[in-house]
C-alpha positions as CSV (number, residue, x, y, z in Angstrom):
1,M,64.0,64.7,118.2
2,L,63.7,68.4,119.1
3,K,67.4,67.8,121.7
4,S,68.7,66.4,118.9
5,F,67.5,69.3,116.0
6,L,69.2,71.9,118.1
7,V,71.9,70.2,118.9
8,I,72.8,70.0,114.8
9,S,70.8,73.2,114.3
10,S,73.4,74.6,116.9
11,S,76.7,72.9,115.8
12,L,75.9,74.2,112.1
13,A,75.6,77.7,113.0
14,M,79.1,77.9,115.1
15,I,80.8,75.7,111.3
16,G,78.8,78.8,109.8
17,A,80.3,81.2,111.8
18,A,83.3,79.7,111.7
19,L,84.1,79.3,108.3
20,A,82.7,83.2,108.0
21,A,85.8,85.1,110.1
22,D,88.3,82.9,108.0
23,L,86.9,84.6,104.4
24,P,89.4,87.7,103.5
25,Q,87.8,90.8,104.5
26,P,88.7,93.9,102.2
27,Q,91.1,96.7,103.3
28,P,91.3,99.9,102.8
29,V,93.9,101.0,99.8
30,P,97.0,102.7,101.7
31,V,97.7,106.9,100.8
32,E,101.1,106.9,99.6
33,A,102.4,110.4,100.3
34,A,103.4,112.1,97.0
35,P,107.0,111.8,96.2
36,I,109.4,115.4,97.3
37,G,112.6,116.7,95.2
38,K,112.1,113.7,92.5
39,A,111.6,116.1,89.8
40,P,114.9,117.1,87.3
41,V,114.1,121.2,89.1
42,G,116.9,123.7,88.0
43,K,118.0,121.4,85.2
44,A,116.7,124.0,81.9
45,P,115.7,127.3,82.2
46,V,111.7,128.2,82.4
47,G,109.8,128.2,79.8
48,K,112.5,127.6,77.3
49,A,112.5,124.2,75.8
50,P,116.0,122.3,75.6
51,E,118.0,122.2,72.5
52,P,117.3,119.6,69.7
53,I,119.9,117.2,69.6
54,V,121.9,117.4,65.8
55,T,123.1,114.2,64.6
56,K,125.4,114.1,62.2
57,G,124.2,111.2,59.4
């Protein structure tokens, strides 16, 4: 009786450990570098707003 209890409990422990190993683990979020050179540098004078678009109509 004791041997069968030990065998069954150890089998359940091994099955439980195997199932727990298959669970997904939380992964850290990858840190992306800031984009370089993507802004329209030099397209408008500094400190001045662009001229408004005039439509006829």
